[in-house]
VOTOR-687664 format. One record per residue: x, y, z of N, C-alpha, C, O in turn. Coordinates in Angstrom, 1 decimal, always signed. Layout:
<pavexs>
n.X = X	n.Y = Y	n.Z = Z	ca.X = X	ca.Y = Y	ca.Z = Z	c.X = X	c.Y = Y	c.Z = Z	o.X = X	o.Y = Y	o.Z = Z
...
</pavexs>
This chain:
<pavexs>
n.X = +28.4	n.Y = -59.4	n.Z = +123.3	ca.X = +27.0	ca.Y = -59.4	ca.Z = +123.3	c.X = +26.5	c.Y = -59.2	c.Z = +121.9	o.X = +26.9	o.Y = -58.3	o.Z = +121.2
n.X = +25.5	n.Y = -60.1	n.Z = +121.5	ca.X = +25.0	ca.Y = -60.0	ca.Z = +120.1	c.X = +24.1	c.Y = -58.8	c.Z = +120.0	o.X = +23.2	o.Y = -58.5	o.Z = +120.9
n.X = +24.2	n.Y = -58.1	n.Z = +118.9	ca.X = +23.4	ca.Y = -56.9	ca.Z = +118.6	c.X = +22.1	c.Y = -57.3	c.Z = +117.9	o.X = +22.0	o.Y = -57.3	o.Z = +116.7
n.X = +21.1	n.Y = -57.7	n.Z = +118.7	ca.X = +19.8	ca.Y = -58.2	ca.Z = +118.1	c.X = +18.9	c.Y = -57.0	c.Z = +117.7	o.X = +17.9	o.Y = -57.3	o.Z = +117.0
n.X = +19.2	n.Y = -55.8	n.Z = +118.2	ca.X = +18.3	ca.Y = -54.7	ca.Z = +117.8	c.X = +18.8	c.Y = -53.9	c.Z = +116.6	o.X = +18.2	o.Y = -52.9	o.Z = +116.2
n.X = +19.9	n.Y = -54.3	n.Z = +116.0	ca.X = +20.5	ca.Y = -53.7	ca.Z = +114.9	c.X = +20.8	c.Y = -52.2	c.Z = +115.1	o.X = +20.5	o.Y = -51.4	o.Z = +114.3
n.X = +21.5	n.Y = -52.0	n.Z = +116.2	ca.X = +21.9	ca.Y = -50.6	ca.Z = +116.5	c.X = +23.4	c.Y = -50.6	c.Z = +116.5	o.X = +24.1	o.Y = -51.6	o.Z = +116.7
n.X = +24.0	n.Y = -49.5	n.Z = +116.1	ca.X = +25.4	ca.Y = -49.3	ca.Z = +116.0	c.X = +26.1	c.Y = -49.3	c.Z = +117.3	o.X = +25.5	o.Y = -49.2	o.Z = +118.4
n.X = +27.4	n.Y = -49.5	n.Z = +117.2	ca.X = +28.3	ca.Y = -49.4	ca.Z = +118.4	c.X = +28.1	c.Y = -48.0	c.Z = +119.1	o.X = +28.1	o.Y = -47.9	o.Z = +120.3
n.X = +28.1	n.Y = -47.0	n.Z = +118.2	ca.X = +27.9	ca.Y = -45.6	ca.Z = +118.7	c.X = +26.6	c.Y = -45.5	c.Z = +119.5	o.X = +26.6	o.Y = -44.8	o.Z = +120.5
n.X = +25.6	n.Y = -46.1	n.Z = +118.9	ca.X = +24.3	ca.Y = -46.1	ca.Z = +119.6	c.X = +24.4	c.Y = -46.8	c.Z = +121.0	o.X = +23.9	o.Y = -46.3	o.Z = +122.0
n.X = +25.0	n.Y = -47.9	n.Z = +121.0	ca.X = +25.2	ca.Y = -48.6	ca.Z = +122.3	c.X = +26.0	c.Y = -47.8	c.Z = +123.3	o.X = +25.6	o.Y = -47.8	o.Z = +124.5
n.X = +27.0	n.Y = -47.2	n.Z = +122.8	ca.X = +27.8	ca.Y = -46.3	ca.Z = +123.8	c.X = +27.0	c.Y = -45.2	c.Z = +124.3	o.X = +27.0	o.Y = -45.0	o.Z = +125.5
n.X = +26.2	n.Y = -44.6	n.Z = +123.5	ca.X = +25.3	ca.Y = -43.5	ca.Z = +123.9	c.X = +24.3	c.Y = -44.0	c.Z = +124.9	o.X = +24.1	o.Y = -43.4	o.Z = +126.0
n.X = +23.7	n.Y = -45.1	n.Z = +124.6	ca.X = +22.7	ca.Y = -45.7	ca.Z = +125.6	c.X = +23.3	c.Y = -46.1	c.Z = +126.9	o.X = +22.7	o.Y = -45.9	o.Z = +127.9
n.X = +24.6	n.Y = -46.6	n.Z = +126.9	ca.X = +25.3	ca.Y = -46.9	ca.Z = +128.1	c.X = +25.5	c.Y = -45.7	c.Z = +128.9	o.X = +25.4	o.Y = -45.7	o.Z = +130.1
n.X = +25.9	n.Y = -44.6	n.Z = +128.2	ca.X = +26.2	ca.Y = -43.4	ca.Z = +129.0	c.X = +24.9	c.Y = -42.8	c.Z = +129.5	o.X = +24.9	o.Y = -42.3	o.Z = +130.6
n.X = +23.8	n.Y = -42.9	n.Z = +128.8	ca.X = +22.5	ca.Y = -42.5	ca.Z = +129.3	c.X = +22.1	c.Y = -43.3	c.Z = +130.6	o.X = +21.7	o.Y = -42.8	o.Z = +131.6
n.X = +22.3	n.Y = -44.6	n.Z = +130.5	ca.X = +22.0	ca.Y = -45.5	ca.Z = +131.7	c.X = +22.9	c.Y = -45.1	c.Z = +132.9	o.X = +22.4	o.Y = -45.1	o.Z = +134.0
n.X = +24.2	n.Y = -44.8	n.Z = +132.7	ca.X = +25.0	ca.Y = -44.4	ca.Z = +133.8	c.X = +24.6	c.Y = -43.1	c.Z = +134.4	o.X = +24.5	o.Y = -43.0	o.Z = +135.6
n.X = +24.3	n.Y = -42.2	n.Z = +133.5	ca.X = +23.8	ca.Y = -40.9	ca.Z = +134.0	c.X = +22.5	c.Y = -41.0	c.Z = +134.7	o.X = +22.2	o.Y = -40.2	o.Z = +135.7
n.X = +21.6	n.Y = -41.8	n.Z = +134.2	ca.X = +20.3	ca.Y = -42.0	ca.Z = +134.9	c.X = +20.5	c.Y = -42.5	c.Z = +136.3	o.X = +19.8	o.Y = -42.1	o.Z = +137.2
n.X = +21.4	n.Y = -43.5	n.Z = +136.5	ca.X = +21.7	ca.Y = -44.0	ca.Z = +137.8	c.X = +22.2	c.Y = -42.9	c.Z = +138.7	o.X = +21.8	o.Y = -42.8	o.Z = +139.9
n.X = +23.1	n.Y = -42.1	n.Z = +138.2	ca.X = +23.6	ca.Y = -40.9	ca.Z = +139.0	c.X = +22.5	c.Y = -39.9	c.Z = +139.4	o.X = +22.4	o.Y = -39.5	o.Z = +140.5
n.X = +21.7	n.Y = -39.7	n.Z = +138.4	ca.X = +20.6	ca.Y = -38.7	ca.Z = +138.6	c.X = +19.6	c.Y = -39.2	c.Z = +139.7	o.X = +19.1	o.Y = -38.4	o.Z = +140.5
n.X = +19.3	n.Y = -40.5	n.Z = +139.6	ca.X = +18.4	ca.Y = -41.1	ca.Z = +140.6	c.X = +18.9	c.Y = -41.0	c.Z = +142.0	o.X = +18.2	o.Y = -40.9	o.Z = +143.0
n.X = +20.2	n.Y = -41.1	n.Z = +142.2	ca.X = +20.9	ca.Y = -41.0	ca.Z = +143.5	c.X = +20.8	c.Y = -39.6	c.Z = +144.0	o.X = +20.5	o.Y = -39.3	o.Z = +145.1
n.X = +21.2	n.Y = -38.7	n.Z = +143.1	ca.X = +21.2	ca.Y = -37.2	ca.Z = +143.4	c.X = +19.8	c.Y = -36.6	c.Z = +143.7	o.X = +19.7	o.Y = -35.9	o.Z = +144.6
n.X = +18.9	n.Y = -37.0	n.Z = +142.8	ca.X = +17.5	ca.Y = -36.5	ca.Z = +142.9	c.X = +16.6	c.Y = -37.7	c.Z = +142.9	o.X = +16.0	o.Y = -38.1	o.Z = +141.8
n.X = +16.4	n.Y = -38.4	n.Z = +144.0	ca.X = +15.7	ca.Y = -39.7	ca.Z = +144.0	c.X = +14.2	c.Y = -39.7	c.Z = +143.5	o.X = +13.9	o.Y = -40.5	o.Z = +142.6
n.X = +13.4	n.Y = -38.7	n.Z = +143.9	ca.X = +12.0	ca.Y = -38.8	ca.Z = +143.4	c.X = +11.5	c.Y = -37.3	c.Z = +143.4	o.X = +11.8	o.Y = -36.6	o.Z = +144.3
n.X = +10.8	n.Y = -37.0	n.Z = +142.4	ca.X = +10.3	ca.Y = -35.7	ca.Z = +142.2	c.X = +8.9	c.Y = -35.8	c.Z = +141.6	o.X = +8.6	o.Y = -36.7	o.Z = +140.9
n.X = +8.0	n.Y = -34.8	n.Z = +141.9	ca.X = +6.7	ca.Y = -34.8	ca.Z = +141.2	c.X = +6.9	c.Y = -34.6	c.Z = +139.7	o.X = +7.9	o.Y = -34.0	o.Z = +139.3
n.X = +6.0	n.Y = -35.1	n.Z = +138.9	ca.X = +6.1	ca.Y = -35.0	ca.Z = +137.5	c.X = +6.3	c.Y = -33.6	c.Z = +137.0	o.X = +7.1	o.Y = -33.4	o.Z = +136.1
n.X = +5.7	n.Y = -32.6	n.Z = +137.5	ca.X = +5.9	ca.Y = -31.2	ca.Z = +137.0	c.X = +7.3	c.Y = -30.8	c.Z = +137.2	o.X = +7.8	o.Y = -30.0	o.Z = +136.3
n.X = +8.0	n.Y = -31.2	n.Z = +138.2	ca.X = +9.4	ca.Y = -30.8	ca.Z = +138.4	c.X = +10.3	c.Y = -31.5	c.Z = +137.4	o.X = +11.2	o.Y = -31.0	o.Z = +136.9
n.X = +10.0	n.Y = -32.8	n.Z = +137.2	ca.X = +10.8	ca.Y = -33.6	ca.Z = +136.3	c.X = +10.6	c.Y = -33.1	c.Z = +134.9	o.X = +11.5	o.Y = -33.0	o.Z = +134.1
n.X = +9.3	n.Y = -32.7	n.Z = +134.5	ca.X = +9.0	ca.Y = -32.2	ca.Z = +133.2	c.X = +9.7	c.Y = -30.8	c.Z = +133.0	o.X = +10.3	o.Y = -30.5	o.Z = +131.9
n.X = +9.7	n.Y = -30.0	n.Z = +134.1	ca.X = +10.4	ca.Y = -28.7	ca.Z = +134.0	c.X = +11.9	c.Y = -28.9	c.Z = +133.8	o.X = +12.5	o.Y = -28.2	o.Z = +133.0
n.X = +12.5	n.Y = -29.9	n.Z = +134.4	ca.X = +13.9	ca.Y = -30.2	ca.Z = +134.2	c.X = +14.2	c.Y = -30.7	c.Z = +132.8	o.X = +15.2	o.Y = -30.3	o.Z = +132.2
n.X = +13.3	n.Y = -31.5	n.Z = +132.3	ca.X = +13.4	ca.Y = -31.9	ca.Z = +130.9	c.X = +13.4	c.Y = -30.7	c.Z = +129.9	o.X = +14.3	o.Y = -30.6	o.Z = +129.0
n.X = +12.5	n.Y = -29.8	n.Z = +130.1	ca.X = +12.4	ca.Y = -28.7	ca.Z = +129.3	c.X = +13.6	c.Y = -27.8	c.Z = +129.4	o.X = +14.1	o.Y = -27.3	o.Z = +128.4
n.X = +14.2	n.Y = -27.7	n.Z = +130.6	ca.X = +15.4	ca.Y = -26.9	ca.Z = +130.7	c.X = +16.6	c.Y = -27.6	c.Z = +129.9	o.X = +17.3	o.Y = -26.9	o.Z = +129.2
n.X = +16.6	n.Y = -28.9	n.Z = +130.0	ca.X = +17.7	ca.Y = -29.6	ca.Z = +129.3	c.X = +17.5	c.Y = -29.5	c.Z = +127.8	o.X = +18.5	o.Y = -29.4	o.Z = +127.0
n.X = +16.3	n.Y = -29.6	n.Z = +127.3	ca.X = +16.0	ca.Y = -29.4	ca.Z = +125.9	c.X = +16.5	c.Y = -28.0	c.Z = +125.4	o.X = +17.0	o.Y = -27.9	o.Z = +124.4
n.X = +16.2	n.Y = -27.0	n.Z = +126.2	ca.X = +16.7	ca.Y = -25.6	ca.Z = +125.9	c.X = +18.2	c.Y = -25.5	c.Z = +125.9	o.X = +18.7	o.Y = -24.9	o.Z = +125.0
n.X = +18.8	n.Y = -26.2	n.Z = +126.8	ca.X = +20.3	ca.Y = -26.2	ca.Z = +126.8	c.X = +20.8	c.Y = -26.9	c.Z = +125.6	o.X = +21.9	o.Y = -26.5	o.Z = +125.0
n.X = +20.2	n.Y = -28.0	n.Z = +125.2	ca.X = +20.6	ca.Y = -28.7	ca.Z = +123.9	c.X = +20.4	c.Y = -27.9	c.Z = +122.7	o.X = +21.3	o.Y = -27.8	o.Z = +121.8
n.X = +19.3	n.Y = -27.2	n.Z = +122.7	ca.X = +19.0	ca.Y = -26.3	ca.Z = +121.5	c.X = +20.0	c.Y = -25.2	c.Z = +121.4	o.X = +20.5	o.Y = -24.9	o.Z = +120.4
n.X = +20.4	n.Y = -24.6	n.Z = +122.6	ca.X = +21.4	ca.Y = -23.5	ca.Z = +122.6	c.X = +22.7	c.Y = -24.0	c.Z = +122.1	o.X = +23.4	o.Y = -23.4	o.Z = +121.3
n.X = +23.1	n.Y = -25.2	n.Z = +122.6	ca.X = +24.4	ca.Y = -25.8	ca.Z = +122.2	c.X = +24.4	c.Y = -26.0	c.Z = +120.7	o.X = +25.4	o.Y = -25.7	o.Z = +120.0
n.X = +23.4	n.Y = -26.6	n.Z = +120.2	ca.X = +23.3	ca.Y = -26.9	ca.Z = +118.7	c.X = +23.3	c.Y = -25.6	c.Z = +117.9	o.X = +24.0	o.Y = -25.5	o.Z = +116.9
n.X = +22.5	n.Y = -24.6	n.Z = +118.3	ca.X = +22.4	ca.Y = -23.4	ca.Z = +117.5	c.X = +23.6	c.Y = -22.5	c.Z = +117.6	o.X = +23.9	o.Y = -21.8	o.Z = +116.7
n.X = +24.4	n.Y = -22.7	n.Z = +118.7	ca.X = +25.6	ca.Y = -21.9	ca.Z = +118.9	c.X = +26.8	c.Y = -22.7	c.Z = +118.4	o.X = +28.0	o.Y = -22.3	o.Z = +118.6
n.X = +26.6	n.Y = -23.8	n.Z = +117.7	ca.X = +27.6	ca.Y = -24.7	ca.Z = +117.2	c.X = +28.7	c.Y = -25.1	c.Z = +118.2	o.X = +29.8	o.Y = -25.2	o.Z = +117.9
n.X = +28.2	n.Y = -25.3	n.Z = +119.4	ca.X = +29.1	ca.Y = -25.8	ca.Z = +120.5	c.X = +29.0	c.Y = -27.4	c.Z = +120.4	o.X = +28.4	o.Y = -28.0	o.Z = +121.3
n.X = +29.7	n.Y = -27.9	n.Z = +119.4	ca.X = +29.6	ca.Y = -29.3	ca.Z = +119.2	c.X = +30.0	c.Y = -30.2	c.Z = +120.4	o.X = +29.5	o.Y = -31.3	o.Z = +120.6
n.X = +31.0	n.Y = -29.7	n.Z = +121.1	ca.X = +31.5	ca.Y = -30.5	ca.Z = +122.3	c.X = +30.4	c.Y = -30.6	c.Z = +123.4	o.X = +30.5	o.Y = -31.4	o.Z = +124.2
n.X = +29.4	n.Y = -29.7	n.Z = +123.4	ca.X = +28.4	ca.Y = -29.7	ca.Z = +124.4	c.X = +27.1	c.Y = -30.4	c.Z = +123.9	o.X = +26.4	o.Y = -30.9	o.Z = +124.8
n.X = +26.9	n.Y = -30.6	n.Z = +122.6	ca.X = +25.7	ca.Y = -31.1	ca.Z = +122.1	c.X = +25.5	c.Y = -32.6	c.Z = +122.6	o.X = +24.4	o.Y = -32.9	o.Z = +123.1
n.X = +26.6	n.Y = -33.4	n.Z = +122.6	ca.X = +26.5	ca.Y = -34.8	ca.Z = +123.0	c.X = +26.0	c.Y = -34.9	c.Z = +124.4	o.X = +25.1	o.Y = -35.6	o.Z = +124.8
n.X = +26.7	n.Y = -34.2	n.Z = +125.3	ca.X = +26.4	ca.Y = -34.2	ca.Z = +126.7	c.X = +25.0	c.Y = -33.7	c.Z = +127.0	o.X = +24.3	o.Y = -34.3	o.Z = +127.9
n.X = +24.6	n.Y = -32.7	n.Z = +126.4	ca.X = +23.2	ca.Y = -32.2	ca.Z = +126.6	c.X = +22.2	c.Y = -33.2	c.Z = +126.1	o.X = +21.1	o.Y = -33.3	o.Z = +126.7
n.X = +22.5	n.Y = -33.9	n.Z = +125.0	ca.X = +21.6	ca.Y = -34.9	ca.Z = +124.5	c.X = +21.4	c.Y = -36.0	c.Z = +125.5	o.X = +20.3	o.Y = -36.6	o.Z = +125.6
n.X = +22.5	n.Y = -36.4	n.Z = +126.1	ca.X = +22.4	ca.Y = -37.4	ca.Z = +127.2	c.X = +21.5	c.Y = -36.9	c.Z = +128.3	o.X = +20.6	o.Y = -37.7	o.Z = +128.8
n.X = +21.6	n.Y = -35.7	n.Z = +128.7	ca.X = +20.8	ca.Y = -35.1	ca.Z = +129.8	c.X = +19.3	c.Y = -35.1	c.Z = +129.4	o.X = +18.4	o.Y = -35.4	o.Z = +130.2
n.X = +19.0	n.Y = -34.8	n.Z = +128.1	ca.X = +17.7	ca.Y = -34.8	ca.Z = +127.6	c.X = +17.1	c.Y = -36.2	c.Z = +127.7	o.X = +16.0	o.Y = -36.5	o.Z = +128.1
n.X = +17.9	n.Y = -37.2	n.Z = +127.2	ca.X = +17.4	ca.Y = -38.6	ca.Z = +127.2	c.X = +17.2	c.Y = -39.1	c.Z = +128.6	o.X = +16.2	o.Y = -39.8	o.Z = +128.9
n.X = +18.0	n.Y = -38.7	n.Z = +129.6	ca.X = +17.8	ca.Y = -39.1	ca.Z = +131.0	c.X = +16.5	c.Y = -38.5	c.Z = +131.5	o.X = +15.7	o.Y = -39.2	o.Z = +132.1
n.X = +16.4	n.Y = -37.2	n.Z = +131.3	ca.X = +15.2	ca.Y = -36.6	ca.Z = +131.9	c.X = +13.9	c.Y = -37.1	c.Z = +131.2	o.X = +12.8	o.Y = -37.2	o.Z = +131.8
n.X = +14.0	n.Y = -37.4	n.Z = +129.9	ca.X = +12.8	ca.Y = -38.0	ca.Z = +129.2	c.X = +12.5	c.Y = -39.3	c.Z = +129.8	o.X = +11.3	o.Y = -39.7	o.Z = +130.0
n.X = +13.5	n.Y = -40.1	n.Z = +130.1	ca.X = +13.2	ca.Y = -41.4	ca.Z = +130.8	c.X = +12.6	c.Y = -41.2	c.Z = +132.1	o.X = +11.7	o.Y = -42.0	o.Z = +132.5
n.X = +13.1	n.Y = -40.2	n.Z = +132.9	ca.X = +12.5	ca.Y = -40.0	ca.Z = +134.2	c.X = +11.1	c.Y = -39.6	c.Z = +134.1	o.X = +10.2	o.Y = -40.0	o.Z = +135.0
n.X = +10.7	n.Y = -38.7	n.Z = +133.1	ca.X = +9.3	ca.Y = -38.3	ca.Z = +133.0	c.X = +8.5	c.Y = -39.6	c.Z = +132.7	o.X = +7.4	o.Y = -39.7	o.Z = +133.2
n.X = +9.0	n.Y = -40.4	n.Z = +131.8	ca.X = +8.2	ca.Y = -41.6	ca.Z = +131.4	c.X = +8.1	c.Y = -42.7	c.Z = +132.4	o.X = +7.1	o.Y = -43.3	o.Z = +132.6
n.X = +9.2	n.Y = -42.9	n.Z = +133.2	ca.X = +9.3	ca.Y = -44.0	ca.Z = +134.1	c.X = +9.1	c.Y = -43.6	c.Z = +135.5	o.X = +8.2	o.Y = -44.2	o.Z = +136.2
n.X = +9.9	n.Y = -42.7	n.Z = +136.0	ca.X = +9.9	ca.Y = -42.4	ca.Z = +137.4	c.X = +8.6	c.Y = -41.7	c.Z = +137.9	o.X = +8.2	o.Y = -41.8	o.Z = +139.1
n.X = +7.9	n.Y = -41.0	n.Z = +137.0	ca.X = +6.7	ca.Y = -40.3	ca.Z = +137.5	c.X = +5.4	c.Y = -41.0	c.Z = +137.0	o.X = +4.3	o.Y = -40.4	o.Z = +137.2
n.X = +5.5	n.Y = -42.2	n.Z = +136.5	ca.X = +4.4	ca.Y = -43.0	ca.Z = +136.1	c.X = +3.9	c.Y = -43.8	c.Z = +137.3	o.X = +4.5	o.Y = -44.8	o.Z = +137.7
n.X = +2.7	n.Y = -43.5	n.Z = +137.9	ca.X = +2.3	ca.Y = -44.2	ca.Z = +139.1	c.X = +2.0	c.Y = -45.7	c.Z = +138.8	o.X = +2.1	o.Y = -46.5	o.Z = +139.7
n.X = +1.7	n.Y = -46.1	n.Z = +137.6	ca.X = +1.5	ca.Y = -47.5	ca.Z = +137.2	c.X = +2.8	c.Y = -48.3	c.Z = +137.2	o.X = +2.7	o.Y = -49.5	o.Z = +137.3
n.X = +3.9	n.Y = -47.6	n.Z = +137.1	ca.X = +5.2	ca.Y = -48.3	ca.Z = +137.1	c.X = +5.9	c.Y = -48.4	c.Z = +138.4	o.X = +7.0	o.Y = -49.0	o.Z = +138.5
n.X = +5.4	n.Y = -47.8	n.Z = +139.5	ca.X = +6.0	ca.Y = -47.8	ca.Z = +140.8	c.X = +5.8	c.Y = -49.1	c.Z = +141.5	o.X = +6.3	o.Y = -49.2	o.Z = +142.6
</pavexs>
């Protein structure tokens, strides 16, 4: 696949992992009101911050994936214009 967006292979791997986790999350938690999705995003941001501040490098990547997934869900899943 040609890289037309000029992103690195590492970026592509991360985005693929986000996409896979997004699919799992939508199966496990199909639909939620925006306030619950936003609360889950904030929880994930807190967990990412803790991992980074406590130098738990092995956890930072996974928490960043969770933040990206929940940010996507806030933007896409709870937008009535996109349903």
